C-alpha positions as CSV (number, residue, x, y, z in Angstrom):
1,I,10.1,15.1,23.3
2,D,11.3,15.2,19.7
3,A,12.7,18.8,19.3
4,R,11.7,18.9,15.6
5,F,8.0,18.7,16.5
6,L,8.1,20.4,19.9
7,R,6.1,23.4,18.7
8,N,3.4,21.1,17.4
9,E,3.3,19.2,20.6
10,M,3.0,22.5,22.6
11,L,0.0,23.3,20.6
12,W,-2.0,20.1,20.7
13,G,-0.3,17.9,23.3
14,P,1.7,14.6,23.3
15,E,-1.2,12.3,22.7
16,A,-2.3,14.1,19.6
17,Q,1.4,14.1,18.4
18,A,1.6,10.4,19.0
19,R,-1.6,9.8,16.9
20,L,0.0,11.7,14.0
21,K,3.2,9.7,14.3
22,A,1.1,6.5,14.1
23,S,-0.9,7.7,11.0
24,H,-0.4,6.8,7.4
25,V,-1.6,9.3,4.8
26,I,-1.7,8.8,1.0
27,L,-1.6,11.8,-1.4
28,F,-2.6,11.5,-5.0
29,G,-1.2,14.4,-7.1
30,L,1.9,16.5,-6.1
31,G,1.3,19.7,-8.0
32,G,0.7,23.1,-6.4
33,V,-1.9,21.8,-4.0
34,G,-0.4,18.3,-3.2
35,S,3.2,19.4,-2.8
36,Y,2.3,21.9,-0.1
37,A,-0.1,19.5,1.6
38,A,2.7,16.9,1.7
39,E,5.1,19.4,3.2
40,C,2.8,20.4,6.0
41,L,2.0,16.7,6.8
42,A,5.7,16.0,7.0
43,R,6.4,19.0,9.2
44,A,3.6,18.0,11.5
45,G,5.3,14.6,12.2
46,V,2.9,12.3,10.3
47,G,4.7,8.9,10.6
48,A,4.0,7.5,7.1
49,L,3.4,9.2,3.8
50,T,2.7,7.5,0.4
51,L,3.2,10.0,-2.5
52,V,1.6,9.2,-5.8
53,D,2.3,11.1,-9.0
54,S,3.2,10.0,-12.5
55,D,4.6,13.3,-13.7
56,V,8.0,15.0,-13.8
57,V,8.9,18.6,-12.8
58,S,8.6,21.1,-15.7
59,L,9.5,24.8,-16.1
60,T,5.8,25.7,-16.0
61,N,5.5,24.2,-12.5
62,I,8.0,26.8,-11.0
63,N,5.4,29.5,-10.3
64,R,3.4,27.3,-7.8
65,Q,4.9,23.9,-6.9
66,L,6.9,23.6,-3.7
67,Y,9.9,21.6,-5.1
68,A,9.9,23.0,-8.6
69,L,13.3,24.5,-9.2
70,H,15.6,24.7,-12.2
71,S,17.7,22.1,-10.4
72,T,14.7,19.6,-10.2
73,V,13.3,20.0,-13.7
74,G,12.9,16.6,-15.4
75,Q,12.9,14.7,-12.1
76,P,9.9,12.6,-11.0
77,K,7.7,14.7,-8.7
78,C,7.0,11.9,-6.2
79,Q,10.7,11.2,-5.8
80,V,11.7,14.9,-5.3
81,M,8.9,15.3,-2.7
82,A,9.9,12.0,-1.0
83,R,13.5,13.3,-0.6
84,R,12.2,16.5,0.8
85,A,9.9,14.8,3.3
86,L,12.7,12.6,4.5
87,D,15.0,15.6,4.9
88,I,12.3,17.0,7.2
89,N,11.8,13.8,9.1
90,P,14.4,11.0,8.4
91,H,12.4,8.7,10.7
92,A,9.2,8.9,8.6
93,D,8.2,6.0,6.4
94,V,7.9,7.6,2.9
95,T,7.0,5.8,-0.2
96,A,7.1,7.3,-3.7
97,L,5.0,5.8,-6.4
98,Q,5.5,7.1,-9.9
99,M,2.2,6.0,-11.4
100,F,-1.2,7.2,-12.7
101,Y,-4.1,5.9,-10.7
102,D,-7.0,4.7,-12.8
103,A,-9.2,1.7,-13.3
104,Q,-6.2,-0.3,-14.7
105,T,-3.8,0.5,-11.8
106,A,-6.3,0.8,-8.9
107,D,-5.6,-2.7,-7.7
108,E,-1.9,-1.8,-7.1
109,I,-2.9,0.4,-4.1
110,D,-5.0,-0.9,-1.2
111,L,-6.7,2.2,0.2
112,S,-7.7,0.3,3.4
113,K,-4.1,0.6,4.6
114,F,-4.4,4.3,5.0
115,D,-5.9,6.6,7.7
116,Y,-6.6,9.4,5.2
117,V,-6.6,9.9,1.5
118,V,-5.8,13.3,-0.1
119,D,-6.9,13.8,-3.6
120,A,-5.0,16.7,-5.3
121,I,-5.2,15.5,-8.9
122,D,-6.7,17.1,-11.9
123,T,-8.3,14.2,-13.7
124,V,-12.0,13.9,-13.1
125,S,-12.1,10.1,-13.8
126,T,-9.4,9.5,-11.2
127,K,-11.0,11.8,-8.6
128,L,-14.3,9.9,-9.0
129,A,-12.5,6.5,-8.8
130,L,-10.9,7.5,-5.6
131,A,-14.1,8.9,-4.1
132,Q,-15.9,5.6,-4.9
133,E,-13.3,3.4,-3.5
134,A,-12.8,5.5,-0.3
135,E,-16.6,5.6,0.3
136,R,-16.9,1.9,-0.3
137,R,-14.1,1.1,2.2
138,G,-15.1,3.8,4.7
139,I,-11.8,5.6,4.4
140,R,-11.7,9.4,5.1
141,L,-10.9,11.4,1.9
142,V,-10.7,15.1,1.1
143,S,-10.6,16.2,-2.5
144,S,-9.2,19.5,-3.8
145,M,-11.3,21.2,-6.5
146,G,-10.2,23.9,-9.0
147,A,-7.5,26.3,-8.1
148,A,-7.1,27.6,-11.7
149,N,-8.4,31.1,-12.6
150,K,-8.9,32.0,-8.9
151,L,-7.4,34.9,-7.0
152,R,-9.1,35.1,-3.6
153,P,-8.0,32.5,-1.1
154,E,-10.5,33.9,1.4
155,C,-13.2,32.2,-0.8
156,F,-12.0,28.7,0.0
157,R,-14.5,26.5,1.8
158,F,-14.8,22.9,2.9
159,A,-18.1,21.4,1.9
160,D,-19.8,18.4,0.5
161,V,-19.5,18.5,-3.3
162,Y,-23.3,18.6,-3.5
163,D,-23.3,21.9,-1.6
164,T,-20.8,23.8,-3.7
165,V,-21.2,26.9,-6.0
166,N,-19.2,28.8,-8.6
167,C,-16.7,26.0,-9.3
168,P,-16.6,24.5,-12.8
169,L,-14.9,21.3,-11.6
170,C,-17.4,20.9,-8.7
171,R,-20.2,21.1,-11.3
172,I,-18.7,18.2,-13.3
173,M,-18.0,16.2,-10.1
174,R,-21.5,16.6,-8.8
175,K,-23.0,15.3,-12.0
176,E,-20.7,12.4,-12.3
177,A,-20.8,11.5,-8.6
178,R,-24.6,11.2,-8.8
179,K,-24.3,8.8,-11.7
180,R,-21.9,6.6,-9.7
181,G,-24.0,6.7,-6.6
182,I,-21.4,8.5,-4.5
183,G,-23.3,9.8,-1.5
184,H,-20.8,12.1,0.1
185,L,-17.6,13.8,-1.0
186,R,-15.7,16.2,1.2
187,V,-14.0,18.9,-0.9
188,L,-12.1,22.1,-0.6
189,Y,-13.3,24.5,-3.2
190,S,-13.5,28.2,-4.0
191,C,-16.8,30.0,-4.1
192,E,-15.2,32.8,-6.1
193,Q,-16.4,33.3,-9.7
194,P,-13.5,32.2,-12.0
195,V,-11.5,34.8,-13.8
196,D,-12.1,34.8,-17.5
197,V,-8.8,33.9,-19.1
198,A,-8.3,33.9,-22.9
199,M,-6.8,31.0,-24.8
200,R,-3.1,31.5,-25.5
201,V,-2.5,32.2,-29.2
202,G,-0.9,29.2,-30.9
203,A,-1.5,26.8,-28.0
204,A,-2.6,23.3,-28.7
205,R,-6.1,22.4,-27.3
206,R,-4.6,19.8,-25.0
207,E,-2.5,22.4,-23.2
208,R,-5.5,23.9,-21.4
209,S,-4.0,27.3,-22.0
210,N,-7.0,29.2,-20.7
211,L,-6.2,28.0,-17.1
212,G,-4.1,30.5,-15.3
213,T,-2.8,29.8,-11.8
214,A,-1.6,32.3,-9.2
215,S,1.6,31.5,-7.2
216,F,-0.2,31.9,-3.9
217,V,-3.5,30.1,-4.5
218,P,-2.6,26.3,-4.8
219,P,-0.2,26.5,-1.8
220,I,-2.9,27.9,0.4
221,M,-5.3,25.2,-0.7
222,G,-2.7,22.6,0.1
223,Q,-2.0,24.0,3.5
224,M,-5.8,24.1,4.3
225,I,-6.2,20.5,3.2
226,A,-3.2,19.5,5.4
227,G,-4.7,21.3,8.3
228,D,-8.0,19.6,7.9
229,V,-6.3,16.2,7.8
230,L,-4.0,16.9,10.7
231,R,-6.8,18.1,13.0
232,T,-8.9,15.1,12.2
233,L,-6.1,12.6,12.7
234,A,-4.9,14.3,15.9
235,G,-8.4,14.4,17.2
236,I,-8.4,18.2,17.7
237,G,-11.4,19.4,15.8
238,G,-11.2,18.3,12.2
239,E,-13.8,16.7,10.0
240,G,-14.2,13.7,12.3
241,T,-15.0,10.2,11.2
């Protein structure tokens, strides 16, 4: 028994732990949601992780992103998270890809190689592209919806995107998913009415300065997504196939 994952194995047994070790999960987006999801997957003993993010750590990430420290500002998020995952489990196969996934780069990643896809990115076009490709290939995917302007983690729910309420991002995703013929998209969303946040005076429009984020909301989202993925891969009561 690997002492690092002994407590996991005590909970769900050696066969489930072996399934996790044999699994390969790809995560798109390593912000407040994605960084905590990656952490939980690594600590559960998932054998292979591919971490995709084009961004670098900034000071504004410090309030909610796992690895965001003054010592990591300016470093690529995927590389910082990869180092952390390998420090947790040196035997894991961890790949860091500093890239933005879109129509131009989609061919660089073969989703059929993975057992699960985690979408923790903000860009609607990318979320839709991932959902289309995963559905086409029959790959399990879970997509995080909006964590901004939310304060009540008890309002998080797993659902099909077509069954969601009170989430501005879900509203956009439903509309665009229908246009693209996406029949099903499993999401984690909040049914809480968003807090009304005023635009910051002097902010450029591109800064999205009316989106505030609490330190505790994205991490809980990431941990819930990781739990859903882990239960499914281990065969102990997740989403299923």
